[in-house]
N, C-alpha and C positions, 0 to 999 in steps of 0.2 A: 676358491675357498680363501677366506681371510687368514692372516697369519697372527691373529690375536690370541690364539690358543683356546682351550676349552673343549668340552664334549660337543660333538657334532650330532650324534645320534646313538641310540641303543637298540640292538637287535635282541628281542626276547626269544630265547631258545625254548624248545619243548621240554628240555630237561637240562641237567648240569653239563656244561661244556668242560672238557679236559684240555682242549688245545684249540688254537685258532691260527689260520694261515691265510695271507693274501695271495691271490693269483700273481705269478711273477711278471706277467706282461699286461694284464688287465687289472689295474689297481682298484676298479670298482667292484671286483668280485672277491669275496672271502669265504672261507669254509670253517665250520666248527665241528669238532669231533665230540660226540655226546656219550654220556655214561650208558645210554641205551644200546650202543652199538651202531647208531646211525650217524650220518654226516649231513649237516644242513648246509646248503649252498645259498649264500646271500649276495645281493647286489646293493651297493652303496651309491646313492645319488648325492654327489657333493653339493650341487647347486641348491637342492631342496633340503639338504641336511637330513636325509631320511634313508631308510634301508628297507628292503623287502625280501622275504624268503622266496627263492626261485624253485627249490625242490629239496626233498629229503631223500637220502639214499640209504637203504638198508645194507650195511657193509659187514657187520660182525655179529656174532652171537653173544658177545660181552662188550664191555666198554671200549670205545675208541679213545685210546690214551694219547695218540700222537698222529699228526698228519703232515704231509709235505707234497710238493709238486715237482715233477721232472718233465723232461722233454718240452721245455718252455711252457709248461702248464697244461700240456695235452693229457698227462696222466696224473691222477690223484693217488697218492700212496697213503695207506693207513696202517697203523700198528695197534694191536688190541690185547686186552686181557685174555682173549682166547688163544694167545700165542701165535697168531697168524699175521701175515702181512698181505694186504690186498692192493692190487693195481686196478683202478677204475677209470674208464673213459670220462674225462671231465665234461665233455659236451653232452653225451648221451646218458651218463650215469650208469652205464652197463659195466659189470665186472669183466676184466680181461684176463687176469691171472691171480692165483692165490697160492701163497706158500703156507699150507695148512699148519705145519709144525716148524715154523721158522726158528723158534726158540723153545727151550724146554720149560720156560716160565713166561709170564706175561711180558709183552713188549711195552716198555715204558717210554722210550725215546727214539725218535727217528730224525736224522739230520741228513740233508741232501748235500753230497760232496761235489758232484758235477752232473753233467747230462745223463751219465750212465751209472754212477755209483752213489750208494747211500750207506749210512752207518746206522745201526740200531742197537739199543741197549735194553737188557731185560731185568727182571726182579732178582735174578741170581747173581748179578754183577758181571754178566758176559756182554761184550761188545762184538758185534759182527759187521763185516763190510760186504755189501752185495753188489753184483753186476746185474742191473735191471734187464739188460739184453738177454743174458743167459739164464736169469732167474736162479742164480747159484751164489753161494757164499765164496768170496775171494779169500777170506781169512778171518780169524777171530782172536780176541784177547779175553783173558779171565783174570783181570787184576783186582777185582773187588769181591767181597763176601756178602754184599747187600746190594740193593737195587741201584741201577744206573740212573741217575737223576737228570743229567744233562751231558751233551756232547757238543763241543765246539771244533769246527774244522779249520785248520791252518793250511792253505793250499801251497803247492810247490812254487818256489820263487827263483830257482836257479841253482846250479851245481856247486860243489866244492866246500861243504861245511860239515864238520863233525857234530852230529846232533846230540851226542852225549857230553860234549864239552860244557862245563858249568856256565861259561859266558855266552853260550849260543842262544840267540833270540828265537822267537817263534818262527819268524820268516826264515832264519838260517837253518833251523831244525827241519822245516818243511823242505828247504832247498836241498838238503842232503839226500833225499830220496825222491823217486819219481812220483810217489803218490801223496806226499805231504804228511801231515801229522794230525792227530786228534788230541784234544785235551778234554778229559771226562771227569765228572764228579760222581760221588756215590753216597748212599745213605750210611755206608760204613765209616764215614768221616774222613775220607781221603780224596785227593785229586791225583790224576795220573796223566802222564804224557806217553802217547802211543804212536810209534812210528809205523807208517803204512809201507815203508820201503822193505824192512826186514821182518815185519810183524813182531816187533819187540816192544816191551814196556821199557821206555828209556828212563823213566823216573816216576816216583810216586811219593807222596807226602806221608809223614807219620799220621797216626790217627788223631784227628782234631778233637775227639771226644764230643763231637757235635755233627749231626747230619749235614752234609754239603748238598745243596739242592739245585744250584744253578752256577753257570760259569761263563766267562768270555775272556778274550785276549785283547789287551790294550797297549798303549805306549809303544806303538810300532813293533809289537812282538816282544817287548822286554818284560811285560808283566802279565800275569794271569790272575783273574779275580774269581773267587768262589763265595757265593752267598750261603749262609748257614741257617739252621733251624732256630737258633737263638738270636738271629738278627744281626750277625756279624758279617762284614765283608772282609774276607781273608785275602790278602794280596801277596802273591808269590813272585819272586824273581824267576823268569823263565830259564829252566835248566838247573835251578837250585830248589828242588821240590821237597826236600825233607821237612822244611818248616816255613811258615809265612815270614815275610820280611816286614810286613806292616798289616794293620787291620783297622777297620772303621766301624765303630759300634753305634752308628746313628739310627738303627732300626729297632723298634720295640718288639718286633715279632719276626717270624721266619721270612726269609727272602726266597720266594718261590721261583722268580724269573728275573733274568737280566738281559737287557737289549743294549747293544753298543750304539752310541750316537756318533762319537768320534774317538780319537786316540786318548782323549783326556776326560771323556764324559760317558756315563751310562745311565740307563733308566732301570729302576728296580720295581718289581711288583711284589708286594708283601701280603702276608696273611691278615694284616689289619685293613686291607682293602685300599691302601694308598699307593699311588704310582709316584715315585720320587725321581728327581733329577740329581745325580750324584757326580761331583767332580772327583777325579782320582789323582792323588799326589800333585798338589796338595788336596787332601781329603776334605770335602765339604758337601753339605746338603744345599744345593743351589736353588731348589724350588720344588713345587709339586705340579704334576700334570693334572691329577684329579683323583677321584676315589670311587669305590664301589660300596659305599654305605656299610663299612665294617665287615664286609664279606671278602674272603680271601681272593686275591688275584692269582689265578692258576698259571696262565701263560700269556705271553705278549708277542706281537709281531709288527714290524714296520712295513708299510706299503712300499712298492718298488720305487716310487718317486720320493720316499722318505718324508712325505708330508703328513701322513696319517698313521697313528698308532692304534692297533686293536688290542683290547684286553679281555680275556675270558675269566669269568668269576663264578663263584659258587652261588651267586644270586640269580643264576640262570640267564645272564645277559652277556652279550659281546658289546662292549662300548667302544666307539670310535672317537679319537681325540685328534684335534688339529695341533700338530707339533712342528709345523713349518718354522715357527719362531726359533726353534732350537738351533737353526742354522743362520738365523738373521740377527740374533741379539747376543750380546756378551753377558751371559748369565753370571760368570765369575765376577765381573765388575759390578753387576747389580747386587749380587749376594754380598760382596764386600761392603757396599754402601749401606746394606741393611743391618750390618753389625752381626752380633752373635746369633740372631734369629736363624741365619742360614748356615752357621758353622757347625761342624761336627768333627769326629775323629778324636784321637788321643793327643795330638799336638798340632802345631801350626806349621810344621816343616813343609816346605814346598819342593823338596828334593824328590826325584824319581826313585831314590833308593832309601827313602825314609824308613827307619825301623821304629818299633814301639819303644817306649821308655822301659826302664828296668822293672817297674812295678807291673806294667800291663803287657810287656812284650811277649813272653812265652807262657803265660798262665792260661791253662786250658779251662774251658767252661763245660760243665757237664750237660748231657742231653736233658731237654725238658720236653715232656709229653711223649706221645707215641710215635711210631714210624709214620712217614709220609706216604707209604704205599697206598695205592688207590684201588677202587673196586673193579 
């Protein structure tokens, strides 16, 4: 595949996809969870820049909101509006195990932690961690009063750190316990830090008065980013969760999905259908990957070799994009050369600890529109 960027192909799904995920060891295979309760399995031919549907698997009686792979891709896991979690044999498409009442409400998010552990979040704000070998819950958190929109895993990195200390980074917080940490966002307008060591909520933000829909951890564990319904990227100092330290208002509509490129760069998928390349501290819009013709981008995923981005949209397509150039070109230098066209944010400060100015710093923005809960 060339590294010039651009759309390589589009998979036309039978209905609206809610999630998309690449196979962890076979980058040519990706799956889409549909509103119908089915999962479509697709194969991407990079040479021919085309894709074909291999099979459709009937998984749930209601929408498949979230998908993931475990056991090096041998098992496909799905979470649904029917409150269940299903494990399916990836090769045969046969169901292997189902937790019929995994949550008391719809399962909205599923994040793979390691070979045997996953975390799931539901519409009531509950986060559960599961051992896939025992098919049982290891523990749970109830930090939110509305749906869990995203879960980011920070793995264990070594012993000897106090995870509750304000100066503790994400890597340090994870290191303090055997199981690492979770950073999760919710429709109730908060972001929370959850320790898997003692099953404790180590910190949680004030209500942003704006639904938080996506998150990731950057700057070598020093910063957490949360995308909001009003198009703001809220940036938090890891360990100082009460309020954001900076924010980037460069999106005109809700930020549905965030994918980390490196410690200084993320990709965002927004409800205006545009996939943007965002530099973090200094905050800047570095360019565009592509768009879905004004239809919302629901979820995104990078292939295992990080050369291809998959985006799921309300236009019933999964589009694949060549993003190998993200690791080959200096987009910050190109953006700086282009002038204000690629600039964003509230100031030009390039400090990792940049705060908003007095006028824009702590002013809340009210919710716009209805809840992002799905069918």
